[in-house]
C-alpha positions, -999 to 999 in steps of 0.1 A, spaced: 513 104 139 547 114 153 583 105 147 617 109 161 617 136 189 641 153 216 630 163 251 634 201 255 623 206 292 597 198 316 570 222 327 548 216 356 558 180 355 550 176 317 578 167 293 579 191 264 591 172 234 601 184 200 593 163 170 622 169 141 594 178 115 586 209 135 621 222 127 608 223 90 577 242 102 598 267 124 621 274 90 589 277 65 573 302 92 605 322 97 611 324 58 573 332 51 573 361 79 609 374 69 602 375 30 562 378 30 542 391 57 564 415 78 578 433 44 543 436 30 529 449 63 556 472 78 576 485 47 609 503 45 629 480 71 661 463 65 663 426 55 682 420 87 652 435 107 627 413 87 646 381 95 650 391 131 610 397 133 605 364 114 626 344 137 610 360 168 575 353 153 586 316 150 596 317 185 563 333 198 544 307 180 564 280 197 555 295 229 520 300 221 516 262 211 532 252 242 510 273 263 479 262 242 488 224 247 497 230 285 462 243 292 448 210 280 472 190 301 467 209 333 429 204 328 435 167 321 455 161 353 429 182 373 403 154 362 428 126 369 438 116 332 475 109 329 494 129 301 526 118 287 538 149 276 535 177 252 550 173 216 555 199 190 554 186 157 550 199 117 511 206 121 513 223 156 514 207 192 496 176 210 491 169 248 497 129 245 470 115 266 473 79 280 435 76 285 402 90 270 381 114 293 357 93 313 327 117 307 314 144 284 320 170 311 357 163 313 359 160 276 344 196 272 366 214 297 396 198 284 388 207 248 376 243 252 408 251 274 430 253 244 411 279 226 406 299 258 441 299 262 450 311 226 424 339 231 437 351 262 473 351 246 458 372 216 445 398 239 477 399 260 499 400 228 473 428 214 477 449 247 516 446 242 514 458 208 493 488 218 515 497 246 547 492 225 530 518 199 520 542 226 554 543 242 572 549 209 587 514 204 600 504 169 579 491 141 596 459 145 588 454 182 550 464 177 550 443 145 560 411 162 534 417 191 507 423 165 516 393 145 515 371 177 483 386 187 468 378 151 481 343 149 467 332 184 434 346 174 435 326 141 448 295 163 418 298 185 392 302 157 407 273 138 407 250 166 371 259 174 359 245 140 336 215 149 358 190 133 375 160 152 403 158 164 403 196 165 393 212 199 359 222 183 356 187 171 362 175 208 336 200 219 311 188 194 318 152 206 311 162 242 279 180 233 268 146 214 281 124 241 261 142 266 229 141 246 228 106 235 251 90 264 269 70 237 307 81 233 312 57 202 283 74 182 294 108 193 331 99 182 319 86 149 298 116 139 327 140 153 351 119 131 331 121 100 328 160 104 367 161 108 370 142 76 347 164 58 365 195 70 397 179 59 386 174 24 372 210 23 409 220 30 422 197 4 400 211 -22 409 246 -11 446 236 -14 442 223 -49 424 254 -59 451 276 -45 480 255 -64 461 260 -95 459 295 -91 494 299 -85 500 298 -47 519 266 -46 531 271 -10 500 282 6 481 255 -15 503 228 -4 501 236 31 462 236 31 463 204 10 486 187 38 467 199 67 435 185 49 453 154 48 465 151 81 430 159 97 415 131 76 441 106 90 438 119 126 402 117 125 398 81 112 429 72 136 411 86 165 380 68 158 399 34 152 418 42 187 383 45 205 373 13 189 404 -4 202 398 8 235 363 -3 236 373 -37 224 398 -44 248 382 -26 278 382 -48 310 406 -74 293 438 -86 309 473 -95 295 466 -130 306 436 -134 281 461 -128 251 491 -146 265 507 -177 251 524 -197 279 558 -217 279 572 -195 250 607 -206 234 635 -192 256 673 -190 252 703 -191 279 726 -162 281 758 -181 270 743 -190 237 761 -174 209 746 -149 185 753 -172 156 735 -202 175 706 -177 183 702 -168 144 706 -204 130 688 -224 157 662 -200 171 654 -170 146 654 -191 115 635 -221 132 608 -204 150 607 -171 132 602 -147 161 619 -116 163 622 -117 203 632 -143 227 631 -143 264 665 -148 279 665 -172 311 692 -185 337 682 -209 361 647 -202 357 651 -163 362 642 -141 337 671 -118 327 660 -98 299 652 -102 259 670 -105 229 658 -92 197 666 -88 158 674 -51 165 700 -64 191 714 -88 166 716 -64 137 734 -38 159 766 -64 162 788 -69 132 782 -102 116 819 -112 122 813 -110 160 783 -133 158 802 -165 166 824 -151 197 796 -131 214 773 -143 238 736 -131 237 738 -122 272 762 -94 262 738 -78 239 703 -86 254 681 -59 267 675 -62 305 642 -69 320 624 -37 326 591 -22 326 595 -13 290 596 -49 277 579 -66 305 544 -67 319 522 -85 346 494 -110 337 469 -90 356 479 -57 339 451 -40 317 456 -51 279 455 -16 267 487 -10 287 505 -38 269 493 -23 234 507 13 247 540 -3 255 542 -21 223 535 12 204 559 34 222 588 9 223 582 -2 186 578 -38 199 556 -65 186 559 -90 215 564 -83 254 572 -109 281 547 -117 307 564 -121 340 557 -122 379 587 -106 392 618 -125 378 594 -155 368 586 -158 333 549 -169 327 545 -163 289 545 -139 261 521 -117 245 522 -110 207 506 -80 190 493 -99 161 473 -122 185 458 -93 203 448 -77 169 434 -109 156 411 -112 185 402 -74 186 391 -78 149 371 -107 159 353 -89 188 348 -59 166 330 -82 139 309 -102 164 298 -76 187 292 -49 158 315 -22 175 321 -1 143 
């Protein structure tokens, strides 16, 4: 769902990150406010004033989304759920959970915290707008506060739609979970509601485009597509968690993997190992000690004319928690490491002693068999 991002700052122990797609959203919002909403709502102001209001409105929305997601994160931490951080992206923001809530109560409280936070901001900005008008502030100042009050109210109401993975969809899942006691069934129903709502938005988008409102229609269309994909992805993620529940890395590990010494040249690595075994990563060992790993990406970063004169020890990635895992660690942790690092293989080690290797393809194959045999879908 998310692509490249930068870390902006840390707030209450949570990293706040900005996906590059959000820059497009900020520009679009600033432009829409400066050329559409504010000139129509507050006539007679200068172009410079409208653009200032547009940029301020986009920054206010930036703050509002962080406030919304921070409320989710603080409640999650209160109930012992680890949050990797908060990321702003083209469709808003997301608090990145490492684990799913353990019970329906936690799910409900986490989900409802976001809309409550947005409603609170709507009231605060509305009060600021009223005070600014009463104290004779300019139309630009009161207009910005009024817009932020409106947009936070809209944000709260939109998120309360019972369509997973929106907050309202999570509230629906919590209610169904509490009723039936089956989180998988509850997620399936809530995800179907999310896909249905996404389809409605797509239809609305197409109708808007056909009526001449291309930008607005395209926006609804894209949000609908995103919701359908996110709903399906969330259900698949739950299936994955259920399939690997209680499994350790050792279950999926391949022992005695092919290794390479650090003094081997990059040219020898490519000719004698990559082309022979077809692997994209090899553990690097010296005197039985695991030093790190060398990958295709490491090789590609080196100019071809230097392959013969460069040893792989010079380009390898040292052993660390990002490319190495213990045999008794949770299999879900291995999947998370692969996903975050863009890897298909992890080294399995006990300290500096290599035990084996775990391959994403093997894990997914066993997951597919388990889903089929145990009818987890």
